[in-house]
A tleap script that builds the chain and sets N, CA, C and O, in Angstrom:
source leaprc.protein.ff14SB
mol = sequence {
  NMET HIE SER THR ARG CYS GLY PRO PHE HIE
  CYS LEU ALA THR GLY LEU SER ALA ARG TYR
  PHE ILE SER THR CYS ALA GLU ARG THR THR
  CYS GLY GLN HIE GLN SER THR LEU LYS ASP
  GLU ASP TYR ARG ALA PHE LEU GLN LYS LEU
  LEU LYS PRO LEU GLN LYS ARG ALA PRO GLN
  ALA ALA LYS ASP LEU ASP PHE GLY SER GLY
  PRO GLY SER THR ILE SER ILE ILE LEU ARG
  GLU GLN GLY PHE SER GLY GLU ASN TYR ASP
  TYR LEU TYR GLY CLYS
}
set mol.1.N position { 0.868 -1.134 0.017 }
set mol.1.CA position { -0.425 0.080 0.190 }
set mol.1.C position { 0.883 1.141 0.282 }
set mol.1.O position { 1.824 1.133 1.077 }
set mol.2.N position { 0.559 2.135 -0.926 }
set mol.2.CA position { 1.628 3.431 -1.151 }
set mol.2.C position { 0.676 4.045 -0.140 }
set mol.2.O position { 1.114 3.476 0.860 }
set mol.3.N position { -0.440 4.898 0.363 }
set mol.3.CA position { -0.656 5.561 1.128 }
set mol.3.C position { -1.140 4.839 2.912 }
set mol.3.O position { -0.905 3.661 3.181 }
set mol.4.N position { -1.812 5.803 3.928 }
set mol.4.CA position { -2.337 5.401 4.890 }
set mol.4.C position { -2.966 6.683 5.229 }
set mol.4.O position { -2.661 7.815 4.853 }
set mol.5.N position { -4.285 6.130 6.333 }
set mol.5.CA position { -5.263 6.798 6.068 }
set mol.5.C position { -5.122 7.585 7.604 }
set mol.5.O position { -4.687 6.785 8.432 }
set mol.6.N position { -5.357 8.820 8.130 }
set mol.6.CA position { -5.475 8.996 9.194 }
set mol.6.C position { -6.630 8.611 9.861 }
set mol.6.O position { -7.791 8.979 9.680 }
set mol.7.N position { -6.139 7.783 10.694 }
set mol.7.CA position { -7.233 6.979 11.944 }
set mol.7.C position { -7.482 7.413 13.102 }
set mol.7.O position { -8.508 7.997 13.453 }
set mol.8.N position { -6.303 7.076 13.924 }
set mol.8.CA position { -6.443 7.866 15.316 }
set mol.8.C position { -7.193 9.228 15.515 }
set mol.8.O position { -7.689 9.659 16.556 }
set mol.9.N position { -7.150 9.930 14.002 }
set mol.9.CA position { -8.041 11.085 14.794 }
set mol.9.C position { -9.245 11.194 13.333 }
set mol.9.O position { -9.700 12.322 13.137 }
set mol.10.N position { -9.576 10.400 12.664 }
set mol.10.CA position { -10.430 10.782 12.236 }
set mol.10.C position { -10.688 11.684 11.132 }
set mol.10.O position { -11.765 12.212 10.855 }
set mol.11.N position { -9.878 11.769 10.695 }
set mol.11.CA position { -9.642 13.211 9.656 }
set mol.11.C position { -9.897 12.626 8.255 }
set mol.11.O position { -10.798 11.800 8.400 }
set mol.12.N position { -9.659 12.658 7.444 }
set mol.12.CA position { -9.897 12.306 5.715 }
set mol.12.C position { -8.523 12.693 5.313 }
set mol.12.O position { -8.080 12.663 4.165 }
set mol.13.N position { -7.932 13.041 6.335 }
set mol.13.CA position { -6.177 13.259 5.650 }
set mol.13.C position { -5.350 11.622 4.959 }
set mol.13.O position { -5.211 10.580 5.600 }
set mol.14.N position { -4.956 11.852 3.640 }
set mol.14.CA position { -4.361 10.449 3.419 }
set mol.14.C position { -2.825 10.660 2.968 }
set mol.14.O position { -2.714 11.084 1.818 }
set mol.15.N position { -1.636 10.443 3.662 }
set mol.15.CA position { -0.380 10.628 3.444 }
set mol.15.C position { 0.448 9.530 2.871 }
set mol.15.O position { -0.103 8.442 2.706 }
set mol.16.N position { 1.428 9.643 2.617 }
set mol.16.CA position { 2.344 8.964 1.656 }
set mol.16.C position { 3.386 7.768 2.970 }
set mol.16.O position { 4.053 8.136 3.937 }
set mol.17.N position { 3.183 6.620 2.559 }
set mol.17.CA position { 4.043 5.780 3.575 }
set mol.17.C position { 5.374 6.302 3.878 }
set mol.17.O position { 5.644 7.442 3.500 }
set mol.18.N position { 5.965 5.829 4.311 }
set mol.18.CA position { 7.703 6.602 5.166 }
set mol.18.C position { 8.282 5.862 4.192 }
set mol.18.O position { 9.224 6.551 3.801 }
set mol.19.N position { 8.257 4.896 3.603 }
set mol.19.CA position { 9.440 4.167 2.705 }
set mol.19.C position { 9.501 4.796 1.499 }
set mol.19.O position { 10.450 4.696 0.721 }
set mol.20.N position { 7.942 5.820 1.217 }
set mol.20.CA position { 8.349 6.081 -0.337 }
set mol.20.C position { 8.842 7.897 -0.198 }
set mol.20.O position { 8.679 8.802 -1.017 }
set mol.21.N position { 9.418 7.917 1.048 }
set mol.21.CA position { 9.827 9.591 1.384 }
set mol.21.C position { 11.470 9.478 0.438 }
set mol.21.O position { 12.280 8.652 0.017 }
set mol.22.N position { 11.218 10.875 0.502 }
set mol.22.CA position { 13.200 10.841 -0.597 }
set mol.22.C position { 13.513 11.607 1.034 }
set mol.22.O position { 12.885 11.913 2.048 }
set mol.23.N position { 15.042 11.665 0.435 }
set mol.23.CA position { 16.490 12.108 1.823 }
set mol.23.C position { 15.998 14.142 2.105 }
set mol.23.O position { 15.387 15.064 1.564 }
set mol.24.N position { 16.468 13.951 2.807 }
set mol.24.CA position { 16.560 15.709 2.571 }
set mol.24.C position { 17.081 16.102 1.962 }
set mol.24.O position { 16.523 16.882 1.189 }
set mol.25.N position { 18.561 15.875 1.828 }
set mol.25.CA position { 19.270 16.138 0.706 }
set mol.25.C position { 19.201 16.182 -0.471 }
set mol.25.O position { 19.842 16.989 -1.145 }
set mol.26.N position { 18.131 15.021 -1.104 }
set mol.26.CA position { 17.505 15.101 -2.715 }
set mol.26.C position { 15.988 16.036 -2.160 }
set mol.26.O position { 15.687 16.852 -3.031 }
set mol.27.N position { 15.104 16.074 -1.049 }
set mol.27.CA position { 14.174 17.270 -1.229 }
set mol.27.C position { 14.751 18.381 -1.571 }
set mol.27.O position { 14.103 18.850 -2.507 }
set mol.28.N position { 15.861 19.226 -1.236 }
set mol.28.CA position { 16.591 20.309 -1.319 }
set mol.28.C position { 16.841 20.374 -2.539 }
set mol.28.O position { 16.355 21.382 -3.050 }
set mol.29.N position { 17.582 19.508 -3.457 }
set mol.29.CA position { 17.767 19.778 -4.569 }
set mol.29.C position { 16.601 19.633 -5.446 }
set mol.29.O position { 16.669 20.417 -6.392 }
set mol.30.N position { 15.476 18.839 -5.453 }
set mol.30.CA position { 14.011 18.797 -6.342 }
set mol.30.C position { 13.443 20.056 -6.093 }
set mol.30.O position { 12.436 20.369 -6.728 }
set mol.31.N position { 13.939 20.848 -5.248 }
set mol.31.CA position { 13.043 22.188 -4.498 }
set mol.31.C position { 13.622 23.306 -5.080 }
set mol.31.O position { 12.918 24.208 -5.534 }
set mol.32.N position { 14.987 23.344 -5.117 }
set mol.32.CA position { 15.780 24.475 -5.815 }
set mol.32.C position { 15.586 24.113 -7.323 }
set mol.32.O position { 16.125 24.885 -8.116 }
set mol.33.N position { 15.075 23.328 -7.699 }
set mol.33.CA position { 15.041 23.167 -9.328 }
set mol.33.C position { 13.884 24.375 -9.770 }
set mol.33.O position { 13.825 24.620 -10.975 }
set mol.34.N position { 12.816 25.257 -8.705 }
set mol.34.CA position { 12.096 25.308 -9.682 }
set mol.34.C position { 11.619 26.702 -8.538 }
set mol.34.O position { 12.062 27.112 -7.465 }
set mol.35.N position { 10.681 27.038 -9.300 }
set mol.35.CA position { 10.484 28.897 -8.988 }
set mol.35.C position { 8.823 28.849 -8.881 }
set mol.35.O position { 8.051 28.587 -9.803 }
set mol.36.N position { 8.431 29.227 -7.281 }
set mol.36.CA position { 7.499 29.316 -7.734 }
set mol.36.C position { 6.861 30.601 -6.953 }
set mol.36.O position { 6.787 30.785 -5.738 }
set mol.37.N position { 6.498 31.291 -7.844 }
set mol.37.CA position { 6.341 32.863 -7.174 }
set mol.37.C position { 4.773 32.973 -7.222 }
set mol.37.O position { 4.113 31.963 -7.469 }
set mol.38.N position { 4.203 34.110 -7.004 }
set mol.38.CA position { 3.239 34.941 -7.277 }
set mol.38.C position { 3.500 35.317 -8.263 }
set mol.38.O position { 2.538 34.825 -8.852 }
set mol.39.N position { 4.200 35.975 -9.247 }
set mol.39.CA position { 4.479 36.698 -10.596 }
set mol.39.C position { 4.310 35.292 -11.508 }
set mol.39.O position { 4.210 35.628 -12.688 }
set mol.40.N position { 4.248 33.911 -11.364 }
set mol.40.CA position { 4.271 32.937 -12.424 }
set mol.40.C position { 2.423 33.113 -12.554 }
set mol.40.O position { 1.747 33.309 -11.544 }
set mol.41.N position { 2.007 33.038 -13.497 }
set mol.41.CA position { 0.161 32.947 -13.278 }
set mol.41.C position { 0.290 31.629 -13.527 }
set mol.41.O position { -0.405 30.919 -12.801 }
set mol.42.N position { 0.919 31.111 -14.274 }
set mol.42.CA position { 0.221 29.397 -13.954 }
set mol.42.C position { 0.610 28.635 -12.919 }
set mol.42.O position { 0.043 27.657 -12.432 }
set mol.43.N position { 1.580 29.134 -12.631 }
set mol.43.CA position { 1.966 28.089 -11.171 }
set mol.43.C position { 0.647 28.847 -10.440 }
set mol.43.O position { -0.086 28.028 -9.886 }
set mol.44.N position { 0.239 30.124 -10.338 }
set mol.44.CA position { -1.475 30.278 -9.332 }
set mol.44.C position { -2.268 29.517 -9.749 }
set mol.44.O position { -2.715 28.633 -9.018 }
set mol.45.N position { -2.588 29.631 -10.817 }
set mol.45.CA position { -3.864 28.122 -11.744 }
set mol.45.C position { -3.679 27.398 -11.479 }
set mol.45.O position { -4.777 26.899 -11.230 }
set mol.46.N position { -2.478 26.257 -11.111 }
set mol.46.CA position { -1.805 25.165 -11.009 }
set mol.46.C position { -2.236 24.680 -9.009 }
set mol.46.O position { -2.553 23.677 -8.369 }
set mol.47.N position { -1.878 26.625 -8.678 }
set mol.47.CA position { -2.269 25.913 -6.829 }
set mol.47.C position { -3.723 25.993 -7.008 }
set mol.47.O position { -4.223 25.007 -6.466 }
set mol.48.N position { -4.725 26.842 -7.604 }
set mol.48.CA position { -6.311 26.901 -7.523 }
set mol.48.C position { -7.041 25.847 -7.326 }
set mol.48.O position { -8.007 25.673 -6.583 }
set mol.49.N position { -6.370 24.984 -8.230 }
set mol.49.CA position { -7.218 23.615 -8.746 }
set mol.49.C position { -7.056 22.836 -7.046 }
set mol.49.O position { -7.606 21.739 -6.953 }
set mol.50.N position { -6.535 23.225 -6.116 }
set mol.50.CA position { -6.318 22.746 -4.522 }
set mol.50.C position { -6.898 23.651 -3.910 }
set mol.50.O position { -7.606 23.160 -3.031 }
set mol.51.N position { -6.970 25.155 -3.952 }
set mol.51.CA position { -7.228 26.343 -3.279 }
set mol.51.C position { -8.856 26.328 -3.346 }
set mol.51.O position { -9.526 26.441 -2.319 }
set mol.52.N position { -9.378 26.195 -4.501 }
set mol.52.CA position { -10.464 26.527 -4.756 }
set mol.52.C position { -11.547 25.389 -3.999 }
set mol.52.O position { -12.643 25.810 -3.630 }
set mol.53.N position { -11.153 23.815 -3.772 }
set mol.53.CA position { -11.426 23.219 -3.297 }
set mol.53.C position { -11.898 23.357 -1.831 }
set mol.53.O position { -12.968 23.321 -1.223 }
set mol.54.N position { -10.875 23.496 -1.614 }
set mol.54.CA position { -10.785 23.777 0.391 }
set mol.54.C position { -11.797 24.572 0.390 }
set mol.54.O position { -12.907 24.356 0.878 }
set mol.55.N position { -11.308 25.801 -0.335 }
set mol.55.CA position { -11.832 27.775 0.354 }
set mol.55.C position { -13.134 27.334 0.229 }
set mol.55.O position { -13.763 28.119 0.939 }
set mol.56.N position { -14.206 26.254 -0.427 }
set mol.56.CA position { -15.022 25.940 -0.621 }
set mol.56.C position { -15.955 25.264 0.739 }
set mol.56.O position { -17.149 25.473 0.954 }
set mol.57.N position { -15.122 24.503 1.462 }
set mol.57.CA position { -15.399 23.592 2.408 }
set mol.57.C position { -15.041 23.956 3.990 }
set mol.57.O position { -15.528 23.435 4.993 }
set mol.58.N position { -13.908 25.150 3.898 }
set mol.58.CA position { -13.323 25.520 5.394 }
set mol.58.C position { -14.246 27.410 5.039 }
set mol.58.O position { -14.408 28.316 4.222 }
set mol.59.N position { -14.512 26.977 6.222 }
set mol.59.CA position { -15.304 28.594 7.100 }
set mol.59.C position { -14.144 29.847 6.858 }
set mol.59.O position { -12.979 29.679 6.499 }
set mol.60.N position { -14.538 30.604 7.035 }
set mol.60.CA position { -13.836 31.694 6.552 }
set mol.60.C position { -12.984 31.659 7.745 }
set mol.60.O position { -11.763 31.816 7.765 }
set mol.61.N position { -13.802 31.424 8.784 }
set mol.61.CA position { -12.517 31.758 9.941 }
set mol.61.C position { -11.775 30.728 10.342 }
set mol.61.O position { -11.625 30.618 11.559 }
set mol.62.N position { -11.250 29.911 9.616 }
set mol.62.CA position { -10.671 28.613 9.365 }
set mol.62.C position { -9.307 28.733 9.687 }
set mol.62.O position { -9.217 29.937 9.447 }
set mol.63.N position { -7.930 28.341 10.123 }
set mol.63.CA position { -6.599 29.095 10.468 }
set mol.63.C position { -5.921 27.934 9.307 }
set mol.63.O position { -5.966 26.728 9.549 }
set mol.64.N position { -5.317 28.467 8.074 }
set mol.64.CA position { -4.744 27.182 7.839 }
set mol.64.C position { -2.957 26.845 8.110 }
set mol.64.O position { -2.343 27.684 8.770 }
set mol.65.N position { -2.524 26.148 7.809 }
set mol.65.CA position { -1.316 26.132 7.842 }
set mol.65.C position { -0.443 25.308 6.509 }
set mol.65.O position { -0.341 24.131 6.164 }
set mol.66.N position { -0.003 26.367 6.097 }
set mol.66.CA position { 1.236 26.168 4.652 }
set mol.66.C position { 2.417 24.690 5.110 }
set mol.66.O position { 3.627 24.904 5.180 }
set mol.67.N position { 1.935 23.517 5.333 }
set mol.67.CA position { 3.340 22.818 5.738 }
set mol.67.C position { 4.232 22.332 3.950 }
set mol.67.O position { 3.849 21.950 2.844 }
set mol.68.N position { 5.537 22.654 4.616 }
set mol.68.CA position { 6.291 23.057 3.346 }
set mol.68.C position { 6.010 24.350 2.491 }
set mol.68.O position { 5.463 24.115 1.414 }
set mol.69.N position { 6.183 25.187 2.667 }
set mol.69.CA position { 5.333 26.560 2.381 }
set mol.69.C position { 7.254 26.750 1.293 }
set mol.69.O position { 7.420 27.611 0.429 }
set mol.70.N position { 7.722 26.310 1.471 }
set mol.70.CA position { 8.611 27.011 0.834 }
set mol.70.C position { 9.422 28.701 0.990 }
set mol.70.O position { 9.054 29.514 1.838 }
set mol.71.N position { 10.459 28.943 0.076 }
set mol.71.CA position { 10.522 30.343 0.503 }
set mol.71.C position { 9.567 31.411 0.188 }
set mol.71.O position { 9.747 32.556 0.603 }
set mol.72.N position { 8.375 31.021 -0.661 }
set mol.72.CA position { 8.313 32.005 -0.826 }
set mol.72.C position { 6.775 31.867 0.063 }
set mol.72.O position { 6.652 32.995 0.541 }
set mol.73.N position { 6.236 31.500 0.260 }
set mol.73.CA position { 4.902 31.203 0.819 }
set mol.73.C position { 3.604 31.281 -0.179 }
set mol.73.O position { 2.552 31.882 0.041 }
set mol.74.N position { 3.837 30.774 -0.941 }
set mol.74.CA position { 2.901 31.338 -1.925 }
set mol.74.C position { 1.586 31.277 -2.038 }
set mol.74.O position { 0.872 32.166 -2.502 }
set mol.75.N position { 1.017 29.561 -1.349 }
set mol.75.CA position { -0.277 29.683 -1.162 }
set mol.75.C position { -0.874 30.475 0.449 }
set mol.75.O position { -1.918 30.801 1.014 }
set mol.76.N position { -0.006 30.478 0.561 }
set mol.76.CA position { -0.306 31.605 2.030 }
set mol.76.C position { -0.948 33.165 1.453 }
set mol.76.O position { -2.128 33.461 1.264 }
set mol.77.N position { 0.003 33.817 1.304 }
set mol.77.CA position { 0.142 34.616 0.033 }
set mol.77.C position { -1.148 34.993 -0.881 }
set mol.77.O position { -1.539 36.156 -0.973 }
set mol.78.N position { -1.789 33.884 -1.561 }
set mol.78.CA position { -3.069 33.605 -1.859 }
set mol.78.C position { -4.273 33.797 -1.117 }
set mol.78.O position { -5.088 34.669 -1.419 }
set mol.79.N position { -4.444 32.849 0.046 }
set mol.79.CA position { -5.013 32.473 1.061 }
set mol.79.C position { -5.369 34.053 1.631 }
set mol.79.O position { -6.450 34.640 1.628 }
set mol.80.N position { -4.164 34.458 2.069 }
set mol.80.CA position { -4.570 36.276 2.803 }
set mol.80.C position { -5.404 36.880 1.860 }
set mol.80.O position { -6.372 37.353 2.455 }
set mol.81.N position { -5.483 37.137 0.297 }
set mol.81.CA position { -5.773 37.390 -0.527 }
set mol.81.C position { -7.562 37.446 -0.253 }
set mol.81.O position { -8.383 38.362 -0.302 }
set mol.82.N position { -7.627 36.374 -0.033 }
set mol.82.CA position { -8.909 36.120 -0.187 }
set mol.82.C position { -9.565 35.919 1.491 }
set mol.82.O position { -10.666 35.427 1.741 }
set mol.83.N position { -8.759 36.339 2.319 }
set mol.83.CA position { -9.466 36.820 3.879 }
set mol.83.C position { -9.293 35.943 4.662 }
set mol.83.O position { -9.892 36.087 5.728 }
set mol.84.N position { -8.209 34.362 4.459 }
set mol.84.CA position { -7.891 33.023 5.045 }
set mol.84.C position { -7.015 33.529 5.781 }
set mol.84.O position { -6.255 34.160 5.046 }
set mol.85.N position { -6.596 33.626 7.179 }
set mol.85.CA position { -5.254 33.560 8.161 }
set mol.85.C position { -4.267 32.210 8.105 }
set mol.85.O position { -4.718 31.215 7.537 }
set mol.86.N position { -3.182 32.171 8.575 }
set mol.86.CA position { -2.714 31.048 8.756 }
set mol.86.C position { -0.666 31.169 9.312 }
set mol.86.O position { 0.181 32.055 9.427 }
set mol.87.N position { -0.726 30.159 9.433 }
set mol.87.CA position { 1.153 30.064 9.396 }
set mol.87.C position { 1.440 29.264 8.428 }
set mol.87.O position { 0.728 28.422 7.881 }
set mol.88.N position { 3.109 29.725 8.131 }
set mol.88.CA position { 3.564 28.967 7.451 }
set mol.88.C position { 4.510 27.954 8.021 }
set mol.88.O position { 4.617 28.087 9.241 }
set mol.89.N position { 5.400 26.753 7.397 }
set mol.89.CA position { 5.993 25.957 8.373 }
set mol.89.C position { 6.984 25.639 6.977 }
set mol.89.O position { 6.483 25.571 5.855 }
set mol.90.N position { 8.401 25.463 7.217 }
set mol.90.CA position { 8.747 24.709 6.007 }
set mol.90.C position { 10.404 25.016 6.586 }
set mol.90.O position { 11.097 26.031 6.527 }
set mol.91.N position { 10.680 23.546 7.202 }
set mol.91.CA position { 12.363 22.781 8.084 }
set mol.91.C position { 12.879 22.993 6.770 }
set mol.91.O position { 13.779 22.155 6.722 }
set mol.92.N position { 12.871 23.594 5.666 }
set mol.92.CA position { 14.305 22.942 4.531 }
set mol.92.C position { 14.379 24.613 4.658 }
set mol.92.O position { 15.519 25.068 4.568 }
set mol.93.N position { 13.307 25.567 4.854 }
set mol.93.CA position { 13.893 27.066 5.144 }
set mol.93.C position { 14.076 27.766 6.194 }
set mol.93.O position { 14.571 28.891 6.142 }
set mol.94.N position { 13.636 27.092 7.482 }
set mol.94.CA position { 14.211 27.038 8.670 }
set mol.94.C position { 13.022 28.893 9.189 }
set mol.94.O position { 13.312 30.052 9.486 }
set mol.95.N position { 11.820 28.147 9.023 }
set mol.95.CA position { 10.540 28.346 9.238 }
set mol.95.C position { 9.605 27.892 8.906 }
set mol.95.O position { 8.528 28.331 9.308 }
savepdb mol mol.pdb
quit
């Protein structure tokens, strides 16, 4: 099985099994190969595929956690533009 369900907390989250995780070094290399900025309209459109369904389900008062936000925190910035609030976390970039 490639994924696991969030059983103990009864949520709908699904995560990748740990045996498929990549090393921190490989992750740094992969993340450094692309630019994820607000100026890139194609990237914003890509993120909207995730954010639109999420925004329909989340109440306006909900707080988000952009886990793996990267150096630019693009998802959080888009959510702030639409009235949401939350925090960013990315261990690769020390925030």
